mmJSON file of the N, C-alpha and C atoms, coordinates in Angstrom:
{"data_MODEL":{"atom_site":{
"group_PDB":["ATOM","ATOM","ATOM","ATOM","ATOM","ATOM","ATOM","ATOM","ATOM","ATOM","ATOM","ATOM","ATOM","ATOM","ATOM","ATOM","ATOM","ATOM","ATOM","ATOM","ATOM","ATOM","ATOM","ATOM","ATOM","ATOM","ATOM","ATOM","ATOM","ATOM","ATOM","ATOM","ATOM","ATOM","ATOM","ATOM","ATOM","ATOM","ATOM","ATOM","ATOM","ATOM","ATOM","ATOM","ATOM","ATOM","ATOM","ATOM","ATOM","ATOM","ATOM","ATOM","ATOM","ATOM","ATOM","ATOM","ATOM","ATOM","ATOM","ATOM","ATOM","ATOM","ATOM","ATOM","ATOM","ATOM","ATOM","ATOM","ATOM","ATOM","ATOM","ATOM","ATOM","ATOM","ATOM","ATOM","ATOM","ATOM","ATOM","ATOM","ATOM","ATOM","ATOM","ATOM","ATOM","ATOM","ATOM","ATOM","ATOM","ATOM","ATOM","ATOM","ATOM","ATOM","ATOM","ATOM","ATOM","ATOM","ATOM","ATOM","ATOM","ATOM","ATOM","ATOM","ATOM","ATOM","ATOM","ATOM","ATOM","ATOM","ATOM","ATOM","ATOM","ATOM","ATOM","ATOM","ATOM","ATOM","ATOM","ATOM","ATOM","ATOM","ATOM","ATOM","ATOM","ATOM","ATOM","ATOM","ATOM","ATOM","ATOM","ATOM","ATOM","ATOM","ATOM","ATOM","ATOM","ATOM","ATOM","ATOM","ATOM","ATOM","ATOM","ATOM","ATOM","ATOM","ATOM","ATOM","ATOM","ATOM","ATOM","ATOM","ATOM","ATOM","ATOM","ATOM","ATOM","ATOM","ATOM","ATOM","ATOM","ATOM","ATOM","ATOM","ATOM","ATOM","ATOM","ATOM","ATOM","ATOM","ATOM","ATOM","ATOM","ATOM","ATOM","ATOM","ATOM","ATOM","ATOM","ATOM","ATOM","ATOM","ATOM","ATOM","ATOM","ATOM","ATOM","ATOM","ATOM","ATOM","ATOM","ATOM","ATOM","ATOM","ATOM","ATOM","ATOM","ATOM","ATOM","ATOM","ATOM","ATOM","ATOM","ATOM","ATOM","ATOM","ATOM","ATOM","ATOM","ATOM","ATOM","ATOM","ATOM","ATOM","ATOM","ATOM","ATOM","ATOM","ATOM","ATOM","ATOM","ATOM","ATOM","ATOM","ATOM","ATOM","ATOM","ATOM","ATOM","ATOM","ATOM","ATOM","ATOM","ATOM"],
"id":[1,2,3,4,5,6,7,8,9,10,11,12,13,14,15,16,17,18,19,20,21,22,23,24,25,26,27,28,29,30,31,32,33,34,35,36,37,38,39,40,41,42,43,44,45,46,47,48,49,50,51,52,53,54,55,56,57,58,59,60,61,62,63,64,65,66,67,68,69,70,71,72,73,74,75,76,77,78,79,80,81,82,83,84,85,86,87,88,89,90,91,92,93,94,95,96,97,98,99,100,101,102,103,104,105,106,107,108,109,110,111,112,113,114,115,116,117,118,119,120,121,122,123,124,125,126,127,128,129,130,131,132,133,134,135,136,137,138,139,140,141,142,143,144,145,146,147,148,149,150,151,152,153,154,155,156,157,158,159,160,161,162,163,164,165,166,167,168,169,170,171,172,173,174,175,176,177,178,179,180,181,182,183,184,185,186,187,188,189,190,191,192,193,194,195,196,197,198,199,200,201,202,203,204,205,206,207,208,209,210,211,212,213,214,215,216,217,218,219,220,221,222,223,224,225,226,227,228,229,230,231,232,233,234],
"type_symbol":["N","C","C","N","C","C","N","C","C","N","C","C","N","C","C","N","C","C","N","C","C","N","C","C","N","C","C","N","C","C","N","C","C","N","C","C","N","C","C","N","C","C","N","C","C","N","C","C","N","C","C","N","C","C","N","C","C","N","C","C","N","C","C","N","C","C","N","C","C","N","C","C","N","C","C","N","C","C","N","C","C","N","C","C","N","C","C","N","C","C","N","C","C","N","C","C","N","C","C","N","C","C","N","C","C","N","C","C","N","C","C","N","C","C","N","C","C","N","C","C","N","C","C","N","C","C","N","C","C","N","C","C","N","C","C","N","C","C","N","C","C","N","C","C","N","C","C","N","C","C","N","C","C","N","C","C","N","C","C","N","C","C","N","C","C","N","C","C","N","C","C","N","C","C","N","C","C","N","C","C","N","C","C","N","C","C","N","C","C","N","C","C","N","C","C","N","C","C","N","C","C","N","C","C","N","C","C","N","C","C","N","C","C","N","C","C","N","C","C","N","C","C","N","C","C","N","C","C","N","C","C","N","C","C"],
"label_atom_id":["N","CA","C","N","CA","C","N","CA","C","N","CA","C","N","CA","C","N","CA","C","N","CA","C","N","CA","C","N","CA","C","N","CA","C","N","CA","C","N","CA","C","N","CA","C","N","CA","C","N","CA","C","N","CA","C","N","CA","C","N","CA","C","N","CA","C","N","CA","C","N","CA","C","N","CA","C","N","CA","C","N","CA","C","N","CA","C","N","CA","C","N","CA","C","N","CA","C","N","CA","C","N","CA","C","N","CA","C","N","CA","C","N","CA","C","N","CA","C","N","CA","C","N","CA","C","N","CA","C","N","CA","C","N","CA","C","N","CA","C","N","CA","C","N","CA","C","N","CA","C","N","CA","C","N","CA","C","N","CA","C","N","CA","C","N","CA","C","N","CA","C","N","CA","C","N","CA","C","N","CA","C","N","CA","C","N","CA","C","N","CA","C","N","CA","C","N","CA","C","N","CA","C","N","CA","C","N","CA","C","N","CA","C","N","CA","C","N","CA","C","N","CA","C","N","CA","C","N","CA","C","N","CA","C","N","CA","C","N","CA","C","N","CA","C","N","CA","C","N","CA","C","N","CA","C","N","CA","C","N","CA","C","N","CA","C","N","CA","C","N","CA","C"],
"label_alt_id":[null,null,null,null,null,null,null,null,null,null,null,null,null,null,null,null,null,null,null,null,null,null,null,null,null,null,null,null,null,null,null,null,null,null,null,null,null,null,null,null,null,null,null,null,null,null,null,null,null,null,null,null,null,null,null,null,null,null,null,null,null,null,null,null,null,null,null,null,null,null,null,null,null,null,null,null,null,null,null,null,null,null,null,null,null,null,null,null,null,null,null,null,null,null,null,null,null,null,null,null,null,null,null,null,null,null,null,null,null,null,null,null,null,null,null,null,null,null,null,null,null,null,null,null,null,null,null,null,null,null,null,null,null,null,null,null,null,null,null,null,null,null,null,null,null,null,null,null,null,null,null,null,null,null,null,null,null,null,null,null,null,null,null,null,null,null,null,null,null,null,null,null,null,null,null,null,null,null,null,null,null,null,null,null,null,null,null,null,null,null,null,null,null,null,null,null,null,null,null,null,null,null,null,null,null,null,null,null,null,null,null,null,null,null,null,null,null,null,null,null,null,null,null,null,null,null,null,null,null,null,null,null,null,null],
"label_comp_id":["MET","MET","MET","ALA","ALA","ALA","VAL","VAL","VAL","ALA","ALA","ALA","VAL","VAL","VAL","ILE","ILE","ILE","PHE","PHE","PHE","VAL","VAL","VAL","ASP","ASP","ASP","LEU","LEU","LEU","HIS","HIS","HIS","ALA","ALA","ALA","GLU","GLU","GLU","SER","SER","SER","GLY","GLY","GLY","LEU","LEU","LEU","LYS","LYS","LYS","SER","SER","SER","LEU","LEU","LEU","ASP","ASP","ASP","ALA","ALA","ALA","HIS","HIS","HIS","LEU","LEU","LEU","SER","SER","SER","GLY","GLY","GLY","LYS","LYS","LYS","SER","SER","SER","TYR","TYR","TYR","ILE","ILE","ILE","SER","SER","SER","GLY","GLY","GLY","ASP","ASP","ASP","GLU","GLU","GLU","PHE","PHE","PHE","THR","THR","THR","LYS","LYS","LYS","ASP","ASP","ASP","ASP","ASP","ASP","ILE","ILE","ILE","LYS","LYS","LYS","VAL","VAL","VAL","TYR","TYR","TYR","ALA","ALA","ALA","ALA","ALA","ALA","MET","MET","MET","ILE","ILE","ILE","GLY","GLY","GLY","LYS","LYS","LYS","PRO","PRO","PRO","GLY","GLY","GLY","ASP","ASP","ASP","GLU","GLU","GLU","PHE","PHE","PHE","PRO","PRO","PRO","ASN","ASN","ASN","ALA","ALA","ALA","GLY","GLY","GLY","LYS","LYS","LYS","TRP","TRP","TRP","TYR","TYR","TYR","GLU","GLU","GLU","LEU","LEU","LEU","VAL","VAL","VAL","GLN","GLN","GLN","SER","SER","SER","SER","SER","SER","LEU","LEU","LEU","ALA","ALA","ALA","ALA","ALA","ALA","ARG","ARG","ARG","SER","SER","SER","MET","MET","MET","SER","SER","SER","VAL","VAL","VAL","LEU","LEU","LEU","VAL","VAL","VAL","PHE","PHE","PHE","ASP","ASP","ASP"],
"label_asym_id":["A","A","A","A","A","A","A","A","A","A","A","A","A","A","A","A","A","A","A","A","A","A","A","A","A","A","A","A","A","A","A","A","A","A","A","A","A","A","A","A","A","A","A","A","A","A","A","A","A","A","A","A","A","A","A","A","A","A","A","A","A","A","A","A","A","A","A","A","A","A","A","A","A","A","A","A","A","A","A","A","A","A","A","A","A","A","A","A","A","A","A","A","A","A","A","A","A","A","A","A","A","A","A","A","A","A","A","A","A","A","A","A","A","A","A","A","A","A","A","A","A","A","A","A","A","A","A","A","A","A","A","A","A","A","A","A","A","A","A","A","A","A","A","A","A","A","A","A","A","A","A","A","A","A","A","A","A","A","A","A","A","A","A","A","A","A","A","A","A","A","A","A","A","A","A","A","A","A","A","A","A","A","A","A","A","A","A","A","A","A","A","A","A","A","A","A","A","A","A","A","A","A","A","A","A","A","A","A","A","A","A","A","A","A","A","A","A","A","A","A","A","A","A","A","A","A","A","A","A","A","A","A","A","A"],
"label_entity_id":["1","1","1","1","1","1","1","1","1","1","1","1","1","1","1","1","1","1","1","1","1","1","1","1","1","1","1","1","1","1","1","1","1","1","1","1","1","1","1","1","1","1","1","1","1","1","1","1","1","1","1","1","1","1","1","1","1","1","1","1","1","1","1","1","1","1","1","1","1","1","1","1","1","1","1","1","1","1","1","1","1","1","1","1","1","1","1","1","1","1","1","1","1","1","1","1","1","1","1","1","1","1","1","1","1","1","1","1","1","1","1","1","1","1","1","1","1","1","1","1","1","1","1","1","1","1","1","1","1","1","1","1","1","1","1","1","1","1","1","1","1","1","1","1","1","1","1","1","1","1","1","1","1","1","1","1","1","1","1","1","1","1","1","1","1","1","1","1","1","1","1","1","1","1","1","1","1","1","1","1","1","1","1","1","1","1","1","1","1","1","1","1","1","1","1","1","1","1","1","1","1","1","1","1","1","1","1","1","1","1","1","1","1","1","1","1","1","1","1","1","1","1","1","1","1","1","1","1","1","1","1","1","1","1"],
"label_seq_id":[1,1,1,2,2,2,3,3,3,4,4,4,5,5,5,6,6,6,7,7,7,8,8,8,9,9,9,10,10,10,11,11,11,12,12,12,13,13,13,14,14,14,15,15,15,16,16,16,17,17,17,18,18,18,19,19,19,20,20,20,21,21,21,22,22,22,23,23,23,24,24,24,25,25,25,26,26,26,27,27,27,28,28,28,29,29,29,30,30,30,31,31,31,32,32,32,33,33,33,34,34,34,35,35,35,36,36,36,37,37,37,38,38,38,39,39,39,40,40,40,41,41,41,42,42,42,43,43,43,44,44,44,45,45,45,46,46,46,47,47,47,48,48,48,49,49,49,50,50,50,51,51,51,52,52,52,53,53,53,54,54,54,55,55,55,56,56,56,57,57,57,58,58,58,59,59,59,60,60,60,61,61,61,62,62,62,63,63,63,64,64,64,65,65,65,66,66,66,67,67,67,68,68,68,69,69,69,70,70,70,71,71,71,72,72,72,73,73,73,74,74,74,75,75,75,76,76,76,77,77,77,78,78,78],
"pdbx_PDB_ins_code":[null,null,null,null,null,null,null,null,null,null,null,null,null,null,null,null,null,null,null,null,null,null,null,null,null,null,null,null,null,null,null,null,null,null,null,null,null,null,null,null,null,null,null,null,null,null,null,null,null,null,null,null,null,null,null,null,null,null,null,null,null,null,null,null,null,null,null,null,null,null,null,null,null,null,null,null,null,null,null,null,null,null,null,null,null,null,null,null,null,null,null,null,null,null,null,null,null,null,null,null,null,null,null,null,null,null,null,null,null,null,null,null,null,null,null,null,null,null,null,null,null,null,null,null,null,null,null,null,null,null,null,null,null,null,null,null,null,null,null,null,null,null,null,null,null,null,null,null,null,null,null,null,null,null,null,null,null,null,null,null,null,null,null,null,null,null,null,null,null,null,null,null,null,null,null,null,null,null,null,null,null,null,null,null,null,null,null,null,null,null,null,null,null,null,null,null,null,null,null,null,null,null,null,null,null,null,null,null,null,null,null,null,null,null,null,null,null,null,null,null,null,null,null,null,null,null,null,null,null,null,null,null,null,null],
"Cartn_x":[24.401,23.639,23.978,24.318,24.817,24.105,25.279,24.419,23.699,22.301,21.43,21.708,22.42,22.527,24.047,24.381,25.949,25.771,26.563,26.783,28.102,27.983,29.389,29.624,30.701,31.003,30.149,30.135,29.868,30.374,31.408,32.071,31.549,30.314,29.768,28.232,27.431,26.558,25.528,25.524,24.891,24.836,26.228,26.483,25.269,25.485,24.806,23.52,22.861,21.538,21.113,21.687,21.302,20.829,22.261,22.274,20.97,20.795,19.766,18.298,18.099,17.112,16.65,17.83,17.92,17.025,17.932,17.596,16.27,15.529,13.784,13.269,12.742,12.113,12.732,14.104,15.016,16.0,16.439,17.473,18.875,18.769,20.329,20.134,21.419,21.786,20.573,20.686,19.798,18.423,18.234,16.835,16.854,16.391,16.285,17.303,18.163,19.363,20.913,21.778,23.38,24.102,24.421,25.017,26.358,27.016,28.749,28.291,27.234,26.799,26.921,26.464,26.744,28.065,28.549,30.304,30.855,30.552,31.269,31.01,29.67,29.115,30.076,30.032,30.303,31.642,32.285,34.121,34.463,33.373,33.866,33.326,32.929,32.559,33.598,33.551,34.765,34.199,32.923,32.351,30.987,30.41,28.895,28.118,26.913,26.432,25.947,25.377,25.25,23.916,23.156,21.919,20.783,21.308,20.257,20.342,21.284,20.969,20.398,19.197,18.698,18.626,18.319,18.299,19.739,20.609,22.163,22.544,22.306,22.81,22.539,21.47,20.848,21.434,21.482,22.186,23.553,23.884,25.499,26.068,25.007,25.157,24.663,23.387,23.479,24.633,25.207,26.146,27.48,27.764,28.991,28.683,27.147,27.33,27.264,26.58,26.739,28.337,28.857,30.459,31.149,30.602,31.376,30.773,29.831,29.386,30.235,30.23,31.283,32.312,33.03,34.366,34.744,33.605,33.508,33.245,32.474,32.001,33.402,33.966,35.427,36.069,36.3,37.278,37.179,35.945,35.247,35.465,35.159,35.116,36.284,37.372,38.355,39.594],
"Cartn_y":[236.754,235.478,234.858,233.362,232.701,232.364,232.054,231.766,230.377,230.416,229.257,228.287,228.594,228.236,227.974,226.78,227.073,226.598,227.915,227.841,227.484,226.508,225.8,225.831,225.852,226.201,227.087,228.919,229.784,229.999,229.516,229.687,228.922,227.62,227.078,227.47,226.95,227.045,226.556,225.04,224.749,225.352,226.314,226.947,228.029,228.757,230.177,229.746,228.473,228.375,228.181,227.719,227.623,228.684,229.815,231.007,231.818,231.855,232.486,232.531,230.806,230.48,230.886,231.012,231.382,232.891,233.67,234.873,235.332,234.537,234.811,235.529,236.681,237.208,238.224,237.912,238.777,239.698,240.476,241.593,241.158,240.255,240.022,238.525,237.9,236.748,236.057,236.853,236.575,237.403,238.128,238.578,240.123,241.253,242.397,243.539,242.76,243.903,243.24,244.029,243.676,243.223,242.169,241.519,240.667,240.351,239.569,238.526,238.076,236.885,237.357,238.375,238.772,239.011,239.566,239.911,238.477,237.406,236.401,235.614,235.752,235.339,235.992,237.059,238.149,237.941,237.526,237.638,235.909,235.202,233.673,233.889,234.738,234.959,235.461,234.94,235.229,236.624,237.067,238.169,238.19,238.789,239.412,238.093,237.551,236.2,236.752,235.84,236.31,236.561,236.824,237.366,235.907,234.948,233.817,233.538,234.219,234.487,235.583,236.346,237.294,237.859,236.779,237.415,237.622,236.703,236.859,238.167,238.469,239.409,240.517,240.958,241.896,242.53,241.065,240.71,241.501,240.953,241.525,242.72,243.298,244.792,245.749,245.186,245.629,245.663,244.472,244.298,245.119,245.163,245.943,247.341,247.944,249.253,249.511,248.656,248.584,248.694,247.76,247.799,249.142,249.745,251.055,252.398,252.242,253.309,253.409,252.057,252.035,252.144,252.197,252.508,254.13,254.238,255.825,256.618,256.098,256.761,256.747,255.638,255.501,256.398,256.544,257.612,259.158,259.487,260.656,261.208,260.243,260.544,259.979,259.52,259.255,260.256],
"Cartn_z":[239.493,238.929,238.193,237.97,237.111,235.776,234.775,233.112,233.53,233.199,233.102,232.173,231.097,229.662,229.407,229.201,228.639,227.22,226.554,225.047,224.637,223.695,223.05,221.732,221.21,219.818,219.092,219.693,219.171,217.916,217.281,216.401,214.992,215.387,215.042,214.824,213.702,213.236,214.43,215.106,216.157,217.291,217.857,218.737,218.927,217.144,217.052,217.224,216.417,216.709,217.949,218.941,220.543,220.982,220.544,221.191,220.565,219.272,218.178,219.153,219.795,220.119,221.369,222.224,223.857,223.681,222.794,222.821,222.327,221.739,221.209,222.491,222.442,223.04,224.393,224.463,225.169,224.641,225.526,224.937,225.271,226.198,227.061,227.369,227.738,228.192,229.361,229.959,231.491,231.668,230.285,230.408,229.762,230.523,230.042,230.334,231.239,231.534,231.087,230.812,230.742,231.803,231.69,232.967,232.284,233.432,232.817,232.163,232.32,231.315,229.965,229.452,228.066,227.975,228.86,228.337,228.344,229.105,228.794,227.485,227.039,226.096,224.57,224.464,223.66,223.518,224.35,224.531,224.071,223.809,223.355,221.978,221.343,219.814,219.296,217.692,216.828,216.164,216.306,215.462,215.49,214.792,214.869,213.824,214.501,213.732,212.55,211.519,210.49,210.236,209.1,209.208,209.331,209.125,209.412,211.192,211.965,213.26,213.813,213.634,213.871,215.098,216.002,217.984,218.143,217.892,218.254,217.77,216.239,215.721,216.22,216.901,217.45,218.669,219.374,220.831,220.7,219.941,219.692,219.807,218.568,218.312,219.757,220.355,221.735,222.722,222.673,223.747,223.309,222.01,221.718,222.327,221.739,222.129,223.418,224.308,226.122,226.366,225.691,226.087,226.025,224.597,223.95,224.99,225.105,225.854,227.695,227.724,229.105,229.224,227.895,227.996,227.57,227.402,227.165,227.904,229.075,230.435,231.324,231.065,231.858,231.758,230.175,229.242,230.174,229.602,230.296,231.696,232.619,233.957,234.76,234.27,235.215,234.639],
"occupancy":[1.0,1.0,1.0,1.0,1.0,1.0,1.0,1.0,1.0,1.0,1.0,1.0,1.0,1.0,1.0,1.0,1.0,1.0,1.0,1.0,1.0,1.0,1.0,1.0,1.0,1.0,1.0,1.0,1.0,1.0,1.0,1.0,1.0,1.0,1.0,1.0,1.0,1.0,1.0,1.0,1.0,1.0,1.0,1.0,1.0,1.0,1.0,1.0,1.0,1.0,1.0,1.0,1.0,1.0,1.0,1.0,1.0,1.0,1.0,1.0,1.0,1.0,1.0,1.0,1.0,1.0,1.0,1.0,1.0,1.0,1.0,1.0,1.0,1.0,1.0,1.0,1.0,1.0,1.0,1.0,1.0,1.0,1.0,1.0,1.0,1.0,1.0,1.0,1.0,1.0,1.0,1.0,1.0,1.0,1.0,1.0,1.0,1.0,1.0,1.0,1.0,1.0,1.0,1.0,1.0,1.0,1.0,1.0,1.0,1.0,1.0,1.0,1.0,1.0,1.0,1.0,1.0,1.0,1.0,1.0,1.0,1.0,1.0,1.0,1.0,1.0,1.0,1.0,1.0,1.0,1.0,1.0,1.0,1.0,1.0,1.0,1.0,1.0,1.0,1.0,1.0,1.0,1.0,1.0,1.0,1.0,1.0,1.0,1.0,1.0,1.0,1.0,1.0,1.0,1.0,1.0,1.0,1.0,1.0,1.0,1.0,1.0,1.0,1.0,1.0,1.0,1.0,1.0,1.0,1.0,1.0,1.0,1.0,1.0,1.0,1.0,1.0,1.0,1.0,1.0,1.0,1.0,1.0,1.0,1.0,1.0,1.0,1.0,1.0,1.0,1.0,1.0,1.0,1.0,1.0,1.0,1.0,1.0,1.0,1.0,1.0,1.0,1.0,1.0,1.0,1.0,1.0,1.0,1.0,1.0,1.0,1.0,1.0,1.0,1.0,1.0,1.0,1.0,1.0,1.0,1.0,1.0,1.0,1.0,1.0,1.0,1.0,1.0,1.0,1.0,1.0,1.0,1.0,1.0],
"B_iso_or_equiv":[0.0,0.0,0.0,0.0,0.0,0.0,0.0,0.0,0.0,0.0,0.0,0.0,0.0,0.0,0.0,0.0,0.0,0.0,0.0,0.0,0.0,0.0,0.0,0.0,0.0,0.0,0.0,0.0,0.0,0.0,0.0,0.0,0.0,0.0,0.0,0.0,0.0,0.0,0.0,0.0,0.0,0.0,0.0,0.0,0.0,0.0,0.0,0.0,0.0,0.0,0.0,0.0,0.0,0.0,0.0,0.0,0.0,0.0,0.0,0.0,0.0,0.0,0.0,0.0,0.0,0.0,0.0,0.0,0.0,0.0,0.0,0.0,0.0,0.0,0.0,0.0,0.0,0.0,0.0,0.0,0.0,0.0,0.0,0.0,0.0,0.0,0.0,0.0,0.0,0.0,0.0,0.0,0.0,0.0,0.0,0.0,0.0,0.0,0.0,0.0,0.0,0.0,0.0,0.0,0.0,0.0,0.0,0.0,0.0,0.0,0.0,0.0,0.0,0.0,0.0,0.0,0.0,0.0,0.0,0.0,0.0,0.0,0.0,0.0,0.0,0.0,0.0,0.0,0.0,0.0,0.0,0.0,0.0,0.0,0.0,0.0,0.0,0.0,0.0,0.0,0.0,0.0,0.0,0.0,0.0,0.0,0.0,0.0,0.0,0.0,0.0,0.0,0.0,0.0,0.0,0.0,0.0,0.0,0.0,0.0,0.0,0.0,0.0,0.0,0.0,0.0,0.0,0.0,0.0,0.0,0.0,0.0,0.0,0.0,0.0,0.0,0.0,0.0,0.0,0.0,0.0,0.0,0.0,0.0,0.0,0.0,0.0,0.0,0.0,0.0,0.0,0.0,0.0,0.0,0.0,0.0,0.0,0.0,0.0,0.0,0.0,0.0,0.0,0.0,0.0,0.0,0.0,0.0,0.0,0.0,0.0,0.0,0.0,0.0,0.0,0.0,0.0,0.0,0.0,0.0,0.0,0.0,0.0,0.0,0.0,0.0,0.0,0.0,0.0,0.0,0.0,0.0,0.0,0.0],
"pdbx_formal_charge":[null,null,null,null,null,null,null,null,null,null,null,null,null,null,null,null,null,null,null,null,null,null,null,null,null,null,null,null,null,null,null,null,null,null,null,null,null,null,null,null,null,null,null,null,null,null,null,null,null,null,null,null,null,null,null,null,null,null,null,null,null,null,null,null,null,null,null,null,null,null,null,null,null,null,null,null,null,null,null,null,null,null,null,null,null,null,null,null,null,null,null,null,null,null,null,null,null,null,null,null,null,null,null,null,null,null,null,null,null,null,null,null,null,null,null,null,null,null,null,null,null,null,null,null,null,null,null,null,null,null,null,null,null,null,null,null,null,null,null,null,null,null,null,null,null,null,null,null,null,null,null,null,null,null,null,null,null,null,null,null,null,null,null,null,null,null,null,null,null,null,null,null,null,null,null,null,null,null,null,null,null,null,null,null,null,null,null,null,null,null,null,null,null,null,null,null,null,null,null,null,null,null,null,null,null,null,null,null,null,null,null,null,null,null,null,null,null,null,null,null,null,null,null,null,null,null,null,null,null,null,null,null,null,null],
"auth_seq_id":[1,1,1,2,2,2,3,3,3,4,4,4,5,5,5,6,6,6,7,7,7,8,8,8,9,9,9,10,10,10,11,11,11,12,12,12,13,13,13,14,14,14,15,15,15,16,16,16,17,17,17,18,18,18,19,19,19,20,20,20,21,21,21,22,22,22,23,23,23,24,24,24,25,25,25,26,26,26,27,27,27,28,28,28,29,29,29,30,30,30,31,31,31,32,32,32,33,33,33,34,34,34,35,35,35,36,36,36,37,37,37,38,38,38,39,39,39,40,40,40,41,41,41,42,42,42,43,43,43,44,44,44,45,45,45,46,46,46,47,47,47,48,48,48,49,49,49,50,50,50,51,51,51,52,52,52,53,53,53,54,54,54,55,55,55,56,56,56,57,57,57,58,58,58,59,59,59,60,60,60,61,61,61,62,62,62,63,63,63,64,64,64,65,65,65,66,66,66,67,67,67,68,68,68,69,69,69,70,70,70,71,71,71,72,72,72,73,73,73,74,74,74,75,75,75,76,76,76,77,77,77,78,78,78],
"auth_comp_id":["MET","MET","MET","ALA","ALA","ALA","VAL","VAL","VAL","ALA","ALA","ALA","VAL","VAL","VAL","ILE","ILE","ILE","PHE","PHE","PHE","VAL","VAL","VAL","ASP","ASP","ASP","LEU","LEU","LEU","HIS","HIS","HIS","ALA","ALA","ALA","GLU","GLU","GLU","SER","SER","SER","GLY","GLY","GLY","LEU","LEU","LEU","LYS","LYS","LYS","SER","SER","SER","LEU","LEU","LEU","ASP","ASP","ASP","ALA","ALA","ALA","HIS","HIS","HIS","LEU","LEU","LEU","SER","SER","SER","GLY","GLY","GLY","LYS","LYS","LYS","SER","SER","SER","TYR","TYR","TYR","ILE","ILE","ILE","SER","SER","SER","GLY","GLY","GLY","ASP","ASP","ASP","GLU","GLU","GLU","PHE","PHE","PHE","THR","THR","THR","LYS","LYS","LYS","ASP","ASP","ASP","ASP","ASP","ASP","ILE","ILE","ILE","LYS","LYS","LYS","VAL","VAL","VAL","TYR","TYR","TYR","ALA","ALA","ALA","ALA","ALA","ALA","MET","MET","MET","ILE","ILE","ILE","GLY","GLY","GLY","LYS","LYS","LYS","PRO","PRO","PRO","GLY","GLY","GLY","ASP","ASP","ASP","GLU","GLU","GLU","PHE","PHE","PHE","PRO","PRO","PRO","ASN","ASN","ASN","ALA","ALA","ALA","GLY","GLY","GLY","LYS","LYS","LYS","TRP","TRP","TRP","TYR","TYR","TYR","GLU","GLU","GLU","LEU","LEU","LEU","VAL","VAL","VAL","GLN","GLN","GLN","SER","SER","SER","SER","SER","SER","LEU","LEU","LEU","ALA","ALA","ALA","ALA","ALA","ALA","ARG","ARG","ARG","SER","SER","SER","MET","MET","MET","SER","SER","SER","VAL","VAL","VAL","LEU","LEU","LEU","VAL","VAL","VAL","PHE","PHE","PHE","ASP","ASP","ASP"],
"auth_asym_id":["A","A","A","A","A","A","A","A","A","A","A","A","A","A","A","A","A","A","A","A","A","A","A","A","A","A","A","A","A","A","A","A","A","A","A","A","A","A","A","A","A","A","A","A","A","A","A","A","A","A","A","A","A","A","A","A","A","A","A","A","A","A","A","A","A","A","A","A","A","A","A","A","A","A","A","A","A","A","A","A","A","A","A","A","A","A","A","A","A","A","A","A","A","A","A","A","A","A","A","A","A","A","A","A","A","A","A","A","A","A","A","A","A","A","A","A","A","A","A","A","A","A","A","A","A","A","A","A","A","A","A","A","A","A","A","A","A","A","A","A","A","A","A","A","A","A","A","A","A","A","A","A","A","A","A","A","A","A","A","A","A","A","A","A","A","A","A","A","A","A","A","A","A","A","A","A","A","A","A","A","A","A","A","A","A","A","A","A","A","A","A","A","A","A","A","A","A","A","A","A","A","A","A","A","A","A","A","A","A","A","A","A","A","A","A","A","A","A","A","A","A","A","A","A","A","A","A","A","A","A","A","A","A","A"],
"auth_atom_id":["N","CA","C","N","CA","C","N","CA","C","N","CA","C","N","CA","C","N","CA","C","N","CA","C","N","CA","C","N","CA","C","N","CA","C","N","CA","C","N","CA","C","N","CA","C","N","CA","C","N","CA","C","N","CA","C","N","CA","C","N","CA","C","N","CA","C","N","CA","C","N","CA","C","N","CA","C","N","CA","C","N","CA","C","N","CA","C","N","CA","C","N","CA","C","N","CA","C","N","CA","C","N","CA","C","N","CA","C","N","CA","C","N","CA","C","N","CA","C","N","CA","C","N","CA","C","N","CA","C","N","CA","C","N","CA","C","N","CA","C","N","CA","C","N","CA","C","N","CA","C","N","CA","C","N","CA","C","N","CA","C","N","CA","C","N","CA","C","N","CA","C","N","CA","C","N","CA","C","N","CA","C","N","CA","C","N","CA","C","N","CA","C","N","CA","C","N","CA","C","N","CA","C","N","CA","C","N","CA","C","N","CA","C","N","CA","C","N","CA","C","N","CA","C","N","CA","C","N","CA","C","N","CA","C","N","CA","C","N","CA","C","N","CA","C","N","CA","C","N","CA","C","N","CA","C","N","CA","C","N","CA","C","N","CA","C","N","CA","C","N","CA","C"],
"pdbx_PDB_model_num":[1,1,1,1,1,1,1,1,1,1,1,1,1,1,1,1,1,1,1,1,1,1,1,1,1,1,1,1,1,1,1,1,1,1,1,1,1,1,1,1,1,1,1,1,1,1,1,1,1,1,1,1,1,1,1,1,1,1,1,1,1,1,1,1,1,1,1,1,1,1,1,1,1,1,1,1,1,1,1,1,1,1,1,1,1,1,1,1,1,1,1,1,1,1,1,1,1,1,1,1,1,1,1,1,1,1,1,1,1,1,1,1,1,1,1,1,1,1,1,1,1,1,1,1,1,1,1,1,1,1,1,1,1,1,1,1,1,1,1,1,1,1,1,1,1,1,1,1,1,1,1,1,1,1,1,1,1,1,1,1,1,1,1,1,1,1,1,1,1,1,1,1,1,1,1,1,1,1,1,1,1,1,1,1,1,1,1,1,1,1,1,1,1,1,1,1,1,1,1,1,1,1,1,1,1,1,1,1,1,1,1,1,1,1,1,1,1,1,1,1,1,1,1,1,1,1,1,1,1,1,1,1,1,1]
}}}
């Protein structure tokens, strides 16, 4: 599945506002499941968004946790 929305300037307020609005009512970029789209957007960010972007902040923490869990499962089962 391709990213339907392109996010630019994720290090700037305008980009974070766009991401925050897109994530309203969603857990992940493409809906309710963790996908490559989340990894791509996460990789483009320089850190967790501030409190003025609550949806983006919640998403960032969720993606960070998902990536950490996947990394741990690779370490444990390899």
